[in-house]
N, C-alpha and C positions, 0 to 999 in steps of 0.2 A: 504493500500500500504506500501511497505517496505522503509527502509532508508539505505543510505550508510554512513559508518563512515570511515574516513581516519585518522590514527594516530599511536601512538607508541604501540608496544608490548614489554614488558620488564621483566627483573628479578630485583626484589628489595631486598636489604638487609635493614632490618628495625629494629630500636631500639626505643621503646616507654617506658613510665613508667611501663607498664605491662609486658614487656618482649622483647626478641630479636628473629628475624627470618631471615634466609638467603635464597636467591634465591626463593623468593615468586613471583608467577606470577602476573604481574601488567602491567602498561602502560595504557594510556588514551583510546585507542581503545578497549582494553580488558574490562576495567571497564564499559565503555559506552555500549558495546555490551551486556554484562551480564545484565545490568539494563534494557536496552530498549527492550530486547527480551521478557520480560514479558508483553509488551504492543502491540508490532507489530511483525508480523511473518516475517521470512526470512531476518533478519538484515544482511546487506552485509558489511563485515569487510575487510578493505584494510590496510596492514601493511607489515613489513619485520622482519624476524628473522634470526639468524645465525645457524651455524652448530651445536651449542651446545643446540639447542632447539628441544625438542621432541614434534611433532605435536599432540600426544595424550594428551598433556597438555591442548589442546583446546577442548577435547571431551565433556566437560560439556557444552560448547557453542554450539557445533553441536547438542547435545541432546535438546537444546533450539531452534533448527532450524536456528542457525546463519550460514550463508554461509561464510566459511573461504577459499574458493577456490582461492581467490586473495591475500592471505597472501604469500608473496614471501619468498623463502628460499635461502639465500645467503650463500653458502658453503665456501666462502672465508673469512668469519669473524665470530665474535661472536655477540650474541644478546645484544641489548641495556641494560645497567646495571646501576642502580641507588642505591646509598647507602645514607640513611638519618637517622637523629635522631630527636626525639621529646622530649622536656622537659615537664614541667608542663603545659605550654601553648600549647595545641594541635592544635591551629590555625596556628602555625608557625613551619615549618620543617627546620632543619639545614642540608644542603646538605654536606655530607662528601666526596662523590666521584661520578662523572658522567662519564661513558664510553659510548659514543654514538655508537661505533662499527659500525655495518652494517647500523644503522639508519642514520649515517652521510652522506651516499651516496644514501639514499632512494629517489627514483623518481617515485611516483605512476602514473601508467597509467591504466585508467579504461577501462574495456571491454565494448562492445557496450550495453549489457543488463544492466550493472551498470549505464551507461550514461543516459539511458532512465528512470531511477527511479525518482520519484517526489521530494524526500527529501534527503538532504545531510548535514552531520555534519563534519566540518573540525576541528578536535581536535588540540591541541596545537603543531603546527609544523611551520616551516619557512613560513612567509606570502607569499613569492614568490611561494613556493610549493602549499600553499592553493589556491592561485589565479590560478595556473596552473591546479589544479584539478577542480575548479569550472568552468573554461573555457571549460573543457571537457564535462560538463553536457549538456543534450539536453532539454532545457526549463523546469527546475525544478520548482515546485510550491513555494518552499522556500529553502534557504540555511542558515545554522547556523554555527557559528564558535566560537572558544575559542582562547585565546592567553595568553601571560605571560609578565612579566616585561622585560625579556631579549630581546624580539622582540620589545616591546614598546620603549625601550631605544636604541637598536642597529639597528633596521630597521624600524624606525617610518614611513618614507615616503612610504615604500613598504606596511607596515601594513595598513596605511590609504587608499591606493588603494584597498586593499582587503576588508576592512571594508565597503567601499563605495558600494561594490557589493553584500553584504550579507543582509539578512532580519532580522536575529536574532543574537545578540552578547551576549555571556555569559562570564563574567569576575568576579574576586573577587574585593573587595572594594579597596584594594591597587592598583590594576591595573586600576580600574576606575578613581581613583584620578590622577594616573600618566598619563594616556591616555588623560584625559580631562584638566589636569592642574588646577583642581578645587577640593577643599577639601569637599565642601558640596555635598553629594551624589545625591540629587535631581537635583541640578544644573549640576552636572557632567553627569548624565544620559541624560539631555536635550542636552548638548553639544555633547555627543556621538551620539544621535539620529540624530543630524544635520549632522553628518559624513556619514550617510547612513542607518543604521538599524532602522526599525520602532519599533522593540522590543529589549529592553536591560534588561538583568537579571544580577543583582549584587549579587554574592554569598558572604555570610558573616559568613561562618563556623557555629559555635555553636549558632550564633545569627540569623540563618535563611537566607532568601534571599528576595530581592526586585525586583519587576517587574515594568518596565516602558514601556507602550505600547501606540502607536499612530496609531489607525485604523480609517480610514475615517475622519481624522482631529480631532478625539476625543482622548484626552490624558487621560490615566488611570494609576493609581498606585495601587499596591497590595503588601502586606507584608506577606510572608509565614514564619511561625516559624520553628525552629528546635525542634525536640522532645527531651525534657529533659530525659537523659538516666543516669542510675546509674553506668553504666560501658561502657567506651569508650576504645576500644583496639587499633585501628589503623585508623587514619583519611585519610591515603593515598588513593587517588582515589575517595574520597567522592564527590568532585566537578564533576568528570566525571560520577559518578553514578547518581548524581543529574541531569546532562545533559541528561543521558540516560532515566531516568524516565520522565523528562519534555518533551523532544523532541519525545520520543517513544509514549507518550500519544497524542501529537499533530499530529503525523503521523497517529495514530490510528483513530482519529476523523476527520482529514483532513481539519480543519478550524483553524483560528487564531482569533476567536472572543473572547470577554471578558470572557465569561463563560468558554470556553475551556482553555484559558490561565491561569485562576485562578485555575481550576482543575489540569492543568498540573504542576503548581507550587507545589501543594501538592504532586502530584505523584513524583516529583523530590525530595522533602524533605523526603518522605517515603523511597525511594531507598537509599538516602544518610544515613538515620538513620540505615538501615540494614548494609550498607557497613562498618560503623565504629565499628560494634560489633565483628569483627574478623579480622585477618590479611589478606591482599590481597583480593582475591575473595572468600575466604572460606565461608563466610555467604551467598553469592549469590548462591553458589553451593548447599546449603541446603534449599533454599527458595522455597516456593510454593505460589500459588495464594491466598490461604486462609490466609496465613501470611500477604500478602500485603493488602488484603481487611480489615483484622482486624486492621492493623496499620493505614490505611486510616481513619477508624472510630475513632481511638485514636486521630488523628489530628483534626477531626471534633469536638470531644468533647473538645479538648484543646482550640480551638478558638471560641467556641459557647458562646454566651451571649445574654441576653434579654435587650432591651432598657428600663430603668426605667421610671416611670411616674413622671416627675419632676413637 
């Protein structure tokens, strides 16, 4: 079954230690759809663009069977535009400019066929809008969401209402500490689970990701590594690509059991590792299933070990 993603579609101006690029196709919904489309058919993408956006920029997604019919075109404004710089620490981006443009008035309304789909990912948008969207869904099997510091600090009460209604929360470690008001990530995850979601994924950039899951009163923890790479070009969208691999696989198998969650974590890490190898979505446009399968095996070799006879 397919998955709906609601989030931003953007143009990014990027500066990293390896170079500069302008008007690179980005946005959370874009990166997520690109990654998840390798695991589940007919990903449904909901977002908004302005008069400066050429819809053929999304052709590579349509070739991957992504449904972009609900991408709104607002001819009264320009597309969301973000400008950022990365220094030697690629885990931290310095925002130089943010122009929300048409995204500032984005109010997603799902069509009836989208409402009936079993899986929903609410990318990083206003928690009030996130809740508005999830309330439009018709008995989904699970709902996942992402957020950011801006919403945690500025709309905490609204965010807590949204988090209470979701099954899976994906956030980075800074956000996890801010949301839980706890520095220890294990304790932070437990506090967040008490807020509502049974599955919490804490993304840690080049250090991988942590999974905390409580299914049928059984608490599990799993750590997925990041693949050591000799060349990292652009980390923008890596977290959304991780979410695409992780949730795309879960939608593919249709379960949230321990085995599936662990496999999904590696799928997320696999897609994030490809994302950082080029600017924007460029690497995803070149990707094929053989590449993904080969990299999954690399992860398997990376974490495999035998227990010694003590």
